[in-house]
C-alpha positions in Angstrom: -5.0 37.4 -52.1 -2.3 34.7 -52.2 -3.1 31.2 -53.6 -6.2 30.0 -51.8 -5.8 27.6 -49.0 -7.6 24.4 -49.7 -10.6 23.9 -47.6 -11.4 21.3 -45.0 -14.0 18.7 -45.1 -17.3 19.3 -43.4 -20.1 17.2 -42.0 -23.8 17.4 -41.2 -26.0 14.9 -39.5 -29.8 15.0 -39.0 -31.6 12.5 -36.8 -35.4 12.7 -36.8 -36.8 11.9 -33.3 -40.4 11.6 -34.4 -42.1 9.2 -36.9 -42.1 10.4 -40.5 -45.9 10.9 -40.3 -45.3 13.7 -37.8 -43.2 15.8 -40.2 -45.7 15.2 -43.0 -48.6 16.3 -40.8 -46.7 19.4 -39.4 -44.6 20.5 -42.3 -46.6 19.1 -45.2 -43.7 17.1 -46.7 -41.8 13.8 -46.2 -38.7 15.8 -47.2 -38.3 17.7 -43.9 -35.1 16.0 -42.9 -33.6 16.1 -46.4 -34.5 19.8 -46.8 -32.6 20.5 -43.6 -29.7 18.4 -44.7 -29.6 20.4 -48.0 -29.5 23.7 -46.1 -26.8 22.5 -43.7 -24.6 21.4 -46.6 -25.1 24.5 -48.7 -24.4 26.7 -45.7 -21.1 24.9 -45.3 -20.1 24.4 -49.0 -17.1 26.7 -48.6 -15.5 23.9 -46.6 -15.1 21.4 -49.4 -15.0 21.8 -53.2 -14.0 18.4 -54.5 -17.1 16.4 -53.8 -20.0 15.6 -51.6 -22.1 12.7 -50.4 -25.3 11.9 -48.5 -26.4 8.6 -46.8 -29.7 7.8 -45.2 -30.9 4.9 -43.0 -34.6 3.8 -42.7 -35.7 2.3 -39.4 -37.9 -0.8 -39.0 -37.6 -2.2 -42.5 -38.6 -5.8 -43.0 -35.8 -8.2 -44.1 -35.4 -8.2 -47.9 -35.9 -4.5 -48.2 -33.1 -2.0 -48.8 -32.7 0.3 -45.8 -29.4 2.2 -46.6 -29.4 4.8 -49.4 -26.3 6.6 -50.5 -25.4 9.1 -53.3 -22.0 10.7 -53.9 -20.9 13.2 -56.5 -17.6 14.7 -57.6 -19.1 17.1 -60.2 -18.3 20.8 -60.2 -21.6 21.3 -58.3 -21.8 18.2 -56.2 -24.5 19.3 -53.7 -27.1 20.3 -56.3 -26.2 17.2 -58.3 -27.0 14.9 -55.3 -30.2 16.7 -54.3 -31.5 17.0 -57.8 -31.3 13.2 -58.0 -32.9 12.8 -54.6 -35.7 15.2 -55.4 -36.2 13.4 -58.7 -37.3 10.3 -56.8 -40.0 12.2 -55.1 -40.9 14.2 -58.2 -41.6 10.9 -60.0 -43.9 9.8 -57.1 -45.7 13.2 -57.3 -46.1 12.7 -61.1 -47.4 9.1 -60.9 -48.9 8.7 -57.4 -49.3 12.1 -55.7 -51.4 10.5 -52.9 -48.5 8.3 -52.0 -46.5 11.3 -50.7 -48.4 11.0 -47.4 -48.2 7.2 -47.2 -45.1 6.6 -45.1 -45.2 2.8 -45.3 -45.3 3.0 -49.1 -42.6 5.6 -49.3 -40.2 3.6 -47.1 -40.8 0.5 -49.2 -40.4 2.2 -52.6 -38.5 5.5 -52.4 -34.8 5.9 -51.4 -33.8 8.5 -48.7 -37.1 8.2 -46.8 -35.3 7.2 -43.5 -35.0 8.9 -40.2 -31.2 9.2 -40.1 -29.2 11.2 -42.6 -25.4 12.0 -42.9 -24.0 14.5 -45.3 -20.4 15.2 -46.2 -18.5 18.0 -48.0 -15.1 16.8 -49.3 -11.8 18.5 -49.9 -9.4 15.8 -50.9 -6.1 16.4 -48.9 -5.4 12.7 -49.6 -6.1 10.6 -52.7 -7.6 11.4 -56.0 -10.7 13.3 -56.7 -12.7 10.2 -57.8 -16.2 9.2 -56.8 -14.6 6.4 -54.7 -12.8 9.0 -52.5 -16.0 10.8 -51.6 -17.6 10.2 -48.2 -19.7 8.8 -46.7 -17.9 5.4 -46.9 -19.9 2.2 -46.4 -18.9 -1.1 -44.7 -21.6 -3.6 -45.5 -22.8 -6.7 -43.8 -25.9 -8.8 -43.6 -26.2 -8.1 -39.9 -27.8 -4.7 -39.5 -25.7 -3.9 -36.5 -22.4 -4.5 -38.4 -23.3 -2.1 -41.2 -21.3 1.1 -40.8 -21.6 4.4 -42.7 -18.7 6.8 -42.0 -17.8 10.3 -42.9 -15.4 12.8 -41.3 -13.2 15.9 -41.3 -9.8 14.5 -40.4 -6.2 13.8 -41.2 -4.2 11.3 -39.3 -0.4 11.6 -39.0 0.2 7.9 -38.2 -1.6 6.2 -41.1 1.3 3.8 -41.6 1.2 2.6 -38.0 -2.5 2.2 -38.0 -2.4 0.4 -41.4 0.2 -2.1 -40.0 -2.1 -2.6 -37.0 -4.9 -3.6 -39.4 -2.5 -6.1 -41.0 -1.8 -7.5 -37.5 -5.5 -8.0 -37.0 -5.5 -10.1 -40.2 -7.2 -7.6 -42.4 -6.3 -6.8 -46.0 -7.2 -3.1 -46.6 -7.8 -2.0 -50.2 -6.0 1.3 -49.7 -3.5 3.0 -47.4 -5.5 6.1 -46.7 -6.7 7.5 -43.4 -10.4 7.3 -44.4 -10.1 3.5 -45.1 -8.0 3.1 -42.0 -10.6 4.8 -39.8 -13.5 2.9 -41.4 -11.8 -0.5 -40.9 -10.6 0.2 -37.3 -14.0 1.2 -36.1 -15.5 -1.6 -38.2 -13.2 -4.2 -36.6 -14.2 -3.2 -33.0 -17.8 -3.0 -34.1 -17.6 -6.6 -35.2 -15.9 -7.5 -31.9 -18.7 -5.9 -29.9 -21.3 -7.7 -32.0 -19.6 -11.0 -31.4 -19.3 -10.3 -27.6 -23.0 -9.6 -27.3 -24.0 -12.5 -29.5 -22.2 -14.9 -27.2 -23.7 -13.3 -24.1 -27.2 -13.6 -25.4 -26.7 -17.0 -26.9 -25.7 -18.2 -23.5 -29.1 -17.0 -22.3 -30.7 -19.4 -24.8 -32.2 -16.6 -27.0 -33.0 -17.2 -30.7 -30.8 -15.6 -33.3 -33.7 -13.3 -34.4 -34.1 -12.0 -30.9 -30.3 -11.7 -30.4 -30.1 -9.5 -33.5 -32.6 -7.1 -31.8 -30.9 -7.3 -28.5 -27.5 -6.5 -30.0 -28.9 -3.3 -31.5 -30.2 -2.2 -28.1 -27.1 -3.0 -26.2 -24.2 -2.0 -28.4 -21.6 0.0 -26.4 -20.8 2.8 -28.9 -18.5 4.5 -26.4 -16.4 1.4 -25.9 -16.2 0.7 -29.6 -14.9 4.2 -30.2 -12.5 4.1 -27.3 -10.9 0.9 -28.6 -10.8 2.1 -32.2 -9.4 5.6 -31.7 -6.9 5.2 -28.8 -3.9 5.2 -31.2 -5.2 7.9 -33.5 -2.8 10.9 -33.9 -4.3 13.8 -35.7 -7.2 16.2 -35.8 -10.6 14.6 -36.5 -14.3 14.7 -36.3 -15.7 11.3 -37.2 -19.4 10.7 -37.8 -20.9 7.3 -38.1 -24.3 5.6 -38.7 -25.0 2.0 -37.8 -27.4 0.0 -39.9 -30.0 -0.5 -37.1 -30.1 3.2 -36.2 -27.4 4.1 -33.7 -25.2 7.1 -34.7 -22.3 9.1 -33.3 -20.1 12.1 -33.9 -16.7 12.0 -32.1 -14.1 14.8 -31.8 -10.4 14.5 -31.2 -9.0 15.0 -27.7 -7.4 18.4 -28.6 -10.5 19.7 -30.2 -8.5 20.5 -33.3 -11.4 20.1 -35.7 -14.8 21.8 -35.0 -18.2 20.1 -34.3 -21.4 21.6 -33.0 -24.8 20.2 -32.2 -28.4 21.1 -31.4 -31.4 19.1 -30.2 -35.0 19.6 -29.5 -38.1 17.3 -29.4 -38.0 16.9 -33.2 -34.4 16.5 -34.2 -30.8 16.0 -33.2 -28.5 17.8 -35.6 -24.7 18.1 -35.9 -22.6 20.3 -38.2 -19.0 21.5 -38.5 -20.2 25.1 -38.2 -22.5 26.7 -35.7 -24.1 29.3 -38.1 -25.2 26.5 -40.4 -27.3 25.0 -37.6 -28.6 28.4 -36.5 -29.7 29.3 -40.0 -31.2 25.9 -41.0 -33.2 25.6 -37.7 -33.7 29.2 -36.8 -32.2 28.8 -33.4 -30.2 31.1 -31.1 -26.5 31.1 -30.7 -26.7 29.8 -27.1 -28.9 26.8 -28.2 -26.0 25.3 -30.2 -23.4 23.4 -28.3 -19.8 22.4 -29.1 -18.9 18.8 -28.8 -16.4 18.4 -26.0 -12.9 17.4 -27.2 -12.3 13.7 -26.7 -16.1 13.1 -26.4 -18.7 11.7 -28.8 -22.3 12.7 -29.2 -24.0 9.3 -29.2 -27.6 9.0 -30.5 -29.2 5.6 -29.8 -31.8 4.0 -32.0 -34.5 4.6 -29.2 -33.8 8.4 -29.5 -31.8 8.8 -26.3 -28.8 11.0 -26.9 -25.9 12.7 -25.1 -22.2 13.4 -25.0 -20.0 10.7 -23.6 -16.3 11.0 -22.9 -14.4 8.5 -25.1 -10.7 9.6 -24.7 -9.1 11.7 -22.1 -9.4 15.4 -23.0 -6.0 17.0 -23.7 -5.1 20.7 -23.9 -7.6 22.3 -26.2 -5.8 23.6 -29.3 -8.6 24.2 -31.7 -7.5 25.3 -35.1 -7.2 29.1 -35.4 -7.4 28.9 -39.2 -11.1 27.9 -38.7 -11.6 31.4 -37.4 -9.3 33.3 -39.7 -10.3 31.7 -43.0 -12.5 28.6 -43.2 -15.7 29.1 -41.2 -18.2 31.6 -42.4 -18.0 35.0 -40.8 -21.7 35.0 -39.9 -20.9 33.2 -36.7 -21.2 35.7 -33.8 -17.9 35.0 -32.3 -16.0 34.6 -35.6 -17.2 38.0 -36.8 -15.9 39.7 -33.7 -12.7 37.7 -33.8 -12.0 38.7 -37.4 -12.7 42.4 -36.6 -10.2 42.1 -33.7 -7.6 40.6 -35.9 -7.8 43.7 -38.1 -8.0 46.1 -35.1 -4.8 44.6 -33.6 -2.9 45.3 -36.8 -3.6 49.1 -36.7 -0.5 50.0 -34.7 1.9 48.2 -37.0 0.2 49.7 -40.1 0.1 53.2 -38.7 3.8 53.1 -37.9 4.5 51.8 -41.5 2.7 54.8 -43.1 4.2 57.2 -40.6 0.7 58.1 -39.3 0.0 59.9 -42.6 -3.8 59.7 -43.1 -3.8 62.3 -45.9 -1.6 60.2 -48.2 -2.7 56.7 -47.4 -5.5 54.6 -48.9 -6.8 51.5 -47.1 -8.6 48.6 -48.9 -8.8 44.8 -49.0 -8.4 41.8 -51.3 -10.1 39.3 -51.5 -13.7 39.6 -50.1 -12.9 37.1 -47.3 -10.7 39.8 -45.8 -13.5 42.3 -45.6 -14.4 41.8 -41.9 -10.7 42.1 -40.9 -10.6 45.3 -42.9 -13.5 46.8 -40.9 -11.6 46.0 -37.7 -8.4 47.6 -39.0 -10.3 50.8 -40.0 -11.9 50.8 -36.6 -8.4 50.7 -35.0 -7.4 53.6 -37.2 -10.5 55.6 -36.3 -9.8 55.0 -32.6 -6.3 56.4 -33.0 -7.5 59.4 -35.1 -10.3 60.3 -32.6 -7.8 60.2 -29.7 -5.4 62.4 -31.6 -8.1 64.9 -32.4 -9.3 65.0 -28.8 -5.7 65.5 -27.6 -5.2 68.3 -30.0 -8.4 70.1 -29.1 -7.7 69.7 -25.4 -4.2 71.2 -25.8 -5.4 74.2 -27.8 -8.1 75.2 -25.5 -9.8 78.5 -26.4 -7.1 79.5 -28.8 -8.3 77.2 -31.7 -9.7 78.9 -34.7 -12.8 77.8 -36.7 -10.6 76.9 -39.6 -8.5 74.6 -37.4 -11.5 73.0 -35.9 -12.9 72.4 -39.4 -9.6 70.8 -40.5 -9.5 68.5 -37.6 -13.1 67.4 -37.9 -12.8 66.6 -41.6 -9.7 64.3 -41.1 -10.8 60.8 -42.1 -9.3 57.4 -42.8 -9.3 57.1 -46.6 -11.0 53.8 -47.6 -11.6 52.7 -51.2 -12.8 49.6 -53.0 -9.7 49.4 -55.2 -10.1 45.9 -56.7 -13.2 44.1 -58.0 -13.0 40.5 -59.2 -14.3 39.9 -62.7 -16.3 36.7 -62.2 -16.7 36.3 -66.0 -13.0 36.0 -66.6 -11.6 32.5 -66.6 -7.9 31.8 -66.7 -8.1 28.9 -69.2 -4.9 29.7 -71.1 -2.3 27.0 -70.4 0.7 28.7 -71.8 2.4 30.1 -68.6 3.5 33.5 -70.1 0.1 34.4 -71.5 -1.8 32.9 -68.6 0.1 35.0 -66.1 -0.9 38.1 -68.1 -4.5 37.0 -68.0 -4.4 36.3 -64.3 -3.2 39.9 -63.8 -6.5 41.1 -65.2 -8.9 38.9 -63.2 -9.4 41.9 -61.0 -10.7 45.2 -62.2 -9.1 48.2 -60.5 -10.9 51.4 -59.5 -8.9 54.0 -61.5 -8.6 57.4 -59.8 -9.0 56.0 -56.3 -5.3 56.4 -55.6 -3.0 59.3 -56.2 0.7 59.0 -57.2 1.7 60.4 -53.8 -0.3 57.8 -51.9 0.6 54.6 -50.1 -1.9 51.8 -50.7 -2.5 49.5 -47.8 -4.2 46.2 -48.7 -5.3 43.7 -46.1 -5.6 40.0 -46.8 -6.6 37.1 -44.4 -3.5 35.0 -45.0 -0.5 34.6 -47.3 0.8 31.1 -47.9 2.8 30.7 -51.1 2.6 34.2 -52.4 2.4 33.1 -56.0 -0.7 35.0 -56.9 0.7 38.0 -55.1 3.8 38.0 -57.3 2.1 37.0 -60.6 -1.0 39.0 -60.3 -1.9 41.2 -57.3 1.2 43.4 -57.1 1.0 44.1 -60.8 -2.7 44.8 -60.7 -2.4 47.3 -57.8 0.6 48.9 -59.5 -1.8 50.0 -62.3 -3.3 52.4 -59.8 0.2 54.1 -59.8 0.7 54.4 -56.0 4.0 55.4 -54.5 4.1 52.3 -52.3 2.0 49.1 -51.7 1.8 47.6 -48.3 0.3 44.1 -48.0 -1.0 43.3 -44.6 -1.9 39.7 -43.5 -4.4 39.2 -40.7 -2.7 35.9 -40.0 0.9 35.5 -38.8 3.6 34.1 -41.2 2.8 30.6 -42.2 6.0 28.7 -41.5 5.1 25.1 -41.0 3.0 22.4 -42.7 -0.4 21.5 -41.4 -1.2 17.8 -41.0 -4.7 17.9 -39.4 -6.9 18.8 -42.3 -5.7 21.8 -44.3 -3.8 21.2 -47.5 -0.6 22.9 -46.5 1.8 20.0 -46.4 5.0 21.0 -48.2 7.5 23.3 -46.5 9.0 24.4 -49.8 5.7 25.9 -50.9 5.7 28.5 -48.1 7.1 31.9 -48.9 8.1 32.4 -45.3 10.2 29.3 -45.4 11.7 30.3 -48.8 12.6 33.6 -47.3 14.3 32.1 -44.2 16.4 29.8 -46.5 17.3 32.7 -48.6 18.4 34.8 -45.6 20.5 31.9 -44.3 22.3 31.8 -47.7 22.6 35.6 -47.8 24.2 35.7 -44.3 26.5 32.7 -45.0 24.7 30.5 -42.5 24.1 27.5 -44.9 25.5 25.3 -42.1 22.2 25.7 -40.3 20.4 24.0 -43.2 22.8 21.1 -43.1 22.6 20.8 -39.3 18.8 20.7 -39.3 18.8 18.1 -42.1 21.2 15.9 -40.1 19.1 16.2 -37.0 15.9 15.3 -38.8 17.5 12.3 -40.5 19.1 11.1 -37.3 15.7 11.0 -35.5 13.7 9.7 -38.5 13.1 6.3 -37.1 12.4 7.3 -33.5 8.9 7.1 -32.1 6.9 10.3 -32.6 6.8 10.9 -28.9 10.6 11.4 -28.8 10.8 13.9 -31.6 11.1 17.7 -31.5 10.5 20.2 -34.3 14.0 20.9 -35.6 12.8 23.1 -38.4 12.3 25.9 -35.8 16.1 26.3 -36.1 15.8 27.5 -39.7 13.9 30.6 -38.5 15.7 31.2 -35.2 18.6 33.5 -36.5 16.1 36.1 -37.8 13.4 38.4 -36.5 9.9 38.3 -37.9 10.6 41.7 -39.5 13.7 40.5 -41.3 11.7 37.6 -42.8 8.9 39.9 -43.8 11.3 42.2 -45.6 12.8 39.2 -47.4 9.3 38.0 -48.4 8.5 41.4 -49.9 11.7 41.3 -51.8 11.1 37.9 -53.2 7.5 38.5 -54.2 8.0 42.0 -55.7 7.8 41.7 -59.6 10.8 43.5 -61.2 8.6 45.4 -63.6 6.4 47.3 -61.2 7.2 50.9 -60.1 5.8 51.0 -56.6 7.8 50.2 -53.4 6.5 47.1 -51.6 6.3 46.1 -47.9 4.6 43.3 -46.0 3.2 43.3 -42.5 2.0 40.2 -40.6 -0.1 39.6 -37.5 1.9 38.7 -34.4 1.2 35.4 -32.7 0.5 37.2 -29.4 -2.1 39.4 -31.1 -3.6 36.3 -32.8 -4.3 34.8 -29.4 -5.7 38.1 -28.1 -8.1 38.2 -31.0 -9.0 34.5 -30.9 -8.6 33.4 -27.3 -10.7 30.2 -27.6 -8.8 28.7 -30.5 -5.1 28.5 -29.6 -4.0 26.0 -32.3 -1.2 27.9 -34.0 1.2 25.2 -35.2 1.4 26.4 -38.8 2.7 29.8 -37.4 4.6 28.7 -34.3 5.6 25.1 -35.0 4.1 24.0 -31.7 2.2 20.9 -32.8 -0.4 19.6 -30.4 0.2 15.9 -31.1 3.5 14.0 -31.4 2.8 13.1 -35.0 3.1 16.8 -36.0 6.8 17.0 -35.2 7.4 13.9 -37.3 5.5 15.5 -40.2 7.4 18.8 -40.1 10.8 17.0 -39.9 9.9 14.7 -42.7 8.7 17.6 -44.8 12.1 19.3 -44.3 13.9 16.1 -45.4 11.7 15.9 -48.5 12.6 19.6 -49.3 16.3 19.0 -49.0 16.1 15.7 -51.0 13.9 17.3 -53.7 10.9 15.1 -53.1 7.7 16.8 -54.1 5.4 14.9 -51.9 3.3 15.1 -48.7 5.1 14.2 -45.5 2.3 11.9 -44.1 
């Protein structure tokens, strides 16, 4: 309902374990792996909207032949754009030489993307411009096969400056100060070092350079390369890499902040950010798909051997709860139940707010992503209503009349579809005044579904800035002429920036933060703002490990309810008739609903890595100093 939270990047990896002839014979096409990659990416396309990319490596190619293919796109439909081009290569073969589609040797010599190892990426650009050069996978090229590195990931690092300076100390000259380039060059540096170590080892054994090249590929210690590369990384990440000779890996951060799942059988090893994408693409059961252990990497060697190896010490698991609330598709078995529980656990707060008046309350949801939470909230209402009816019937005993029984049994939770998005309407007008009016009409409302005596309860999955709520949704719902509008968020109040993948980096954007600042001014406590600014400035140059989140002091004088009341006041348009109220999930209930994903730093301010505290303090300094920029 509020301005959409920008999505996270997503990855997909497919490693064919059989020769290409096997898939042609069994499935009738050389495109088996590419078709699976297309499915994996389309089933995760909600994760990234700015671009996409695919890279492919062919095994056993003779020198002088290209063995790495890559396509990237930043079009408005990047996945179809890429796969239309890839399919075009094969369509041309079918048109000119249809018999060649079963000739593996000819295909590998003449057609791109006919390799055994494929990496796909869906990009949301939380850093850098939306240019083709910013789309993953990235490629670090070299004439030695074992030094070629293709890299893609879902990550944000909080200490890019530190890591960049370390690259300078190593003698490098990076082309850009961005976490993607930094990760590529860090891993690339230690990949080079491992190549050099093995070269010297085998050279001392009097092997020829040609043999040494093969032996390096067989003996590269991927675990050690990753351990040396990532030991100073601060942030949330899943990093996927392909080496030119055929090794590959997917590594997850020690706190398990970013998600990664994998599946393997005798034909493939596959990795994706989301479990349901694998289940759908390969038609496998929930329990067949594993989660990569935090701090570990799934390493797939060129000879087909694979397994998880611990790279860094596993820390307290604080997997991102926003994955479950918002990003991942609700078709995952666990996520579906978790989202229903988020709604169910809100029922008591909502019932209290409407004074348990089922006859004069209508429940609905906006947008569609909140639908599952809505089902859970209605279930919670039904449970309460059933218990009340049972208690009433038990208390009345044999004295109840037929009319009273009928009245009790017909009591229902009133649910309506009050808002329907008009997909044809585009808000192309740039003039703010007229554009705001157009935005208000993006949704059609169901007239007659609400009475003037009704309270309208609308559930949303999360509220960040509240801009759309103020400029559009409240006005749109007010057209239904309710007495009161209550907006319910299945997520707690978003109070702090995220620095591990979600594009929520500026404190001043958050309506919860704006409300706390307004309350401090209303209650003559501006000194708190100045004190926090001084604390943040005084510790600005300290190592991240010594910092604490001083921004918590901004919220400390007030209850959650006081901040919610202020938010409703700030977001209510002056020209609507209905009263407004806002209700938010509690952090305790968040953890009850999503026990396996305890990462809640955007709500609680409890950052899982030291760099998080540095980011939030820097973000506050930027707010006070009027700097409209990211804090990392």
